[in-house]
N, C-alpha and C positions, 0 to 999 in steps of 0.2 A: 434632447436639449438640456442645457444647464439649468439647475434648479437653485438659483441664487436667492430667490425669495423664500424666506423661512416657511411661510404658510403653504408653499407648494411642495415642500419636502416629502409629504406622504405619497405624492405622485411618482417620485423617483423610484421607489421600490417596485411599484407596479410596472413602470416602463422597463426597469431592469429585468424583471421576470419575463416580460413580453420579448425583449431582445434576446434573452437566453434561449427561449424556445424557437424563435425565428432563425437562429443560427443554423438549425438543422436543415432549413430549406426544404427541398423536395423529400427529404428523409423523415419529415414529421409524420407521426401516426395520426390517425383520425381523432383519437382522444386528445392529442396534443393540439391539434388544430381547433378543436372545440374549446380547449382551455385558453388558447390565445384569444378567441372570439369573446369568451367570458371576461378575460382580463381587460380587453379593450372596452367592453361595456362598463366594467367597474371603473376604469380610468375616466371615462366620460361622466359617469355618475359622480365620482369624487370631485372632478373638475367643476361641474355645475354646482355642487354643494359648497365648495370653497368660495367660488366667485359670486354666489348668491347671497353671501353673508359677510362680505368684507367689512372690516372696521374702517373708520376714517384714516387711521394711520397706515393700514394695509393699502388703502387706495393711494396714499401718498407714495408708497414704495412702488406700486404699479405705475403711477404717473411718471416716476423718475427712472423706470427700468431702462437699461441701456439698449435693449433690443426693440424698444417701442418705435414705431415709425415717426420720423421727424418731418419737418416742413418739406425738405427736398424729396422725401419719399412720396408724400402726398401729391406734390406737384408732378412728379413723374408718373404716378398712377392715375391721376384724375384729369390733368390738363393736357392740352396739345399745343404745339407751336410755342413753347415757352421761350421767351427772350429776356434774359436777365439784364437788369439795369443797375449799374454800379455807381458808387460814389455819391457824396452829399454836395459836391460842387463847392465845398468850403475847406475841407481838411483832408479827408481820407475815405476809403471804402471800408466800412465795418462789416465783416463777414458774419457777425452774430445775427444780423438781420439781412435777409436776402429776399429779392423779389423782382418782379418785372411783368411784362405783358404776357398773356396766355389766352388760349381759347378753351372755354368750358361749354361743351355741347354746342359748338358753333358760334358762341357769343364771346366777344373780346372782353376780358376782365383784367384788372390789375390785382395780382396776388402777391402777398409777401408774408414773411413770418420769421420767427426765431429759429436758428439752426444751432444745435448744441454740438454736433460733430460725432462721427461714428468711431473713428480711431483716434489715437493720441495726437497725431499730427493735425487732423482736422479739428479736434477739440481745442487745441492751442490756437489754431488759426481763427476759430469762431469764439474764442474766449468762453467756452462752455455755455454758449447761448446768452451770456450776460453782455448786453449791448452798451456801447459807448455813446456819447452825444452824436457822433457821426452816423450811427445806425438810425437814430430817431430822426435826424435831419435828412437822411436818405429817404426814410419812409415818408417824411413830409413832402419831399420833392415828388415822390410817386403819387401821393394823395392829390396834389395840385395838378399833376399831369392827367390823372384819371378824371378829375373834375372838369378840366378843360374840354375833354372829348366825351364826357359823360359815360365813362367806362365804370361799371360796378367795381367796388373794392372788396377783396376778400383778405382777411388777415388771419394767420394761424399762430396762436400764442403758445409758447413753450419756453419759459425761462424762470429761473429762481429769482430774478430781479435784475435791474440795471446795475452795471458795474460801479462800485463805490470808490474808485481809485482817486488819488489826488489830482492826477491829470484830467480826469473826467470832471471833477468839481471845478477845476480851473477853466475848462472849456464849456461849462454851463450845462451839465447833465440835467439838472432839475428844470432849467429854463427850456431845454429842448423837449422834455416830456410835457411840460405845461403848454408849450406852443402846439404840440400835437393834439392835446386834449381840446384846445380851443378850436383848432382847424377842423378836426374830425366832427366836433359838435355842429359845425356850420357847413360841412361839405355838401355840395348840392348834387350828390349822386349816391345811389344805394351802397350801404356798407354792411357786410356780414362778418362778424368776428367769431372765431372758434377757438376755444381753449382745448388744444389737442393733447396736452400733457400737464405741465405745471404752470399755472398762471400766478406769478409772484409779484406782488406789490406794484410800485409805479412802473417797473419794467414791463409788466403786462399791460397796464393801463395805457402806456404810450402808444399802443396800436390796438386798443381795446374798446373804443367808443364807437358803437354801431347801431344800426336800425334793428338788427337781430344779433344777439349774443348767445352762442351755443356752446355746449360742453360735450366732449366725449364722455362716455359713461364712467370711465375710471380716471378722469382728469380731476384736478383740484384747482381751486381759485381762491387766493388768500391774500390778506393785507401783509402778512409776514410769514416766513417759513415756520412750521411748528417748533423747530429747534430754537429759533430766535425768540418766539413768543414764550417758550418754556424758560429760556435764560432770563428773560425780563421779569416774568411773573414769579417763578419759583427759584430763580438763580441757579438752575440746573437743567441742561438740555436733555437729561435723561427722562424728563417729564414730557417730551415731545408727543408721545401718544395721547396723553391727557389733553394737551393743548389742541391737537388735531380734533379730538372729540368735542371740545368746548367751542371751537371757533366756527364750526359749521362751514366746512370748506369743500364738501363733496357736491357732485352734480345734483342729486335728489334734494339735498338741503337747500342749495342755492336756487333751484327751480321753485321750491315752495316759498322762498323769501322774495321771489321776483327779481333776483339779481341776473339770472339767465332766462332765456326764452324757450329753450328746448334742450333735450339730451339726445345725443347721437349714440345709438347702441353700438357696442363693440362685440366682436366674436366671443363665444364662450371661452373663458380663459384669458381674455384681454387682447388688445390690438397687437401686442408683440407676437402672438401666436399665428396671426393671419393678416399680413399687411394688406393684401388684395381685398379681403372681405371688409376690413375696416375702411379702406379707401372707397369702396363701393357704397357703404352706408353714408360716409361723409359726403360723397358726391350727390347722393339723393337728397340729403338735407340741404346742401347748398342750392341745388336746383329748385327745391321747394321754397326756400326763403327768398331767392331772387325772383321767382315767379310771383310771389306775393308783393314784392316791392317794385317790380319793373314798370308798371303802368301808373305809379303815383307821381304826381307833379313834385318838383323840387320843394315847393312850399309845404306840401303835405308831408314829404319826407322829414323836413326840418321840424315841423310841428310835432309829428309823432315821435321823432327821436328825442325831442325836448321832454315831452310828456312821459316817455318811457323811463328816462332817468329820474324825473321828478317823483315817479311813483315808488321808487325803491325806498323801503323803510316805512311807508305809510301804514302797512299792516301792523307794525309794532306800535305806531302812534295811536291807531284806532283802538288797540287793545288796552292802552293805559289811559286813554282820554277820560272814560267814565270815572275812574278812580281819582284823577286830578280834579275833575269837576266837583265830585262829592266833597273832596277835601276843601276846595275853595268855598263851597256852600256853607260848610261848618264854620 
């Protein structure tokens, strides 16, 4: 495989040595076969070592990696009888957000998510996963359809952000996202949201309000891209790694802060190395989450959803409260 991630480069030499020996095929001597086995063990050891200590910036690179499974890959691997629903019934069909009805382990669900595109043609068609207002209004139409028939909603988040073009502003991109936030907060059916790659800004939030918010192990979820934050704070996007470190955008950090409810494990070496294993882990997490929500009444869902988002940030408030109280007493 290609080793375009800088921190994976040490693996390239090991794989090259393995490939060189395996070219001999049946002519390999017993000592060469033993050497191949040892190199394979060394490869796995180094792979585990690298991925057990990724920095936040390295996780950003993994989350963006082009070989990572996208929404349509997960739909193909996890769901059955998928029927895509297109168009926002107002302006156009935005291919950056795709979704429709599907079957998950025999249960009908509404699944949707950002699609970045695999090759140049698809990337242009999907606008690299940066949705226009029509994408969020299409999602809104699917939300309301799901609510009408009480189908659970599953959203897969993977975008750098909503597209900030002039035409998008003219057609109300901020209003479209805001309306989705309002509707998802009050939708009377279970909602499970999963950040499968890059969850960026309002573009992610536009389909990101749910009863359960999960993240894949190497996904990131952030108010702004590290490069953008570095440009604002240090006037130089070369400080993106420092921004990624400071912003706490990785799954373990956000789980500790209460922003997400769970982490979906990825195969050793990232989801891009084994799409099927990653999809299997995601399917198990979806079934678990929906199982916890299935028997709740609509009123209980709404109340728990409200409380879930109200709790975000309370940990920090509790930590500074005694200091504020003491200052006030003086």
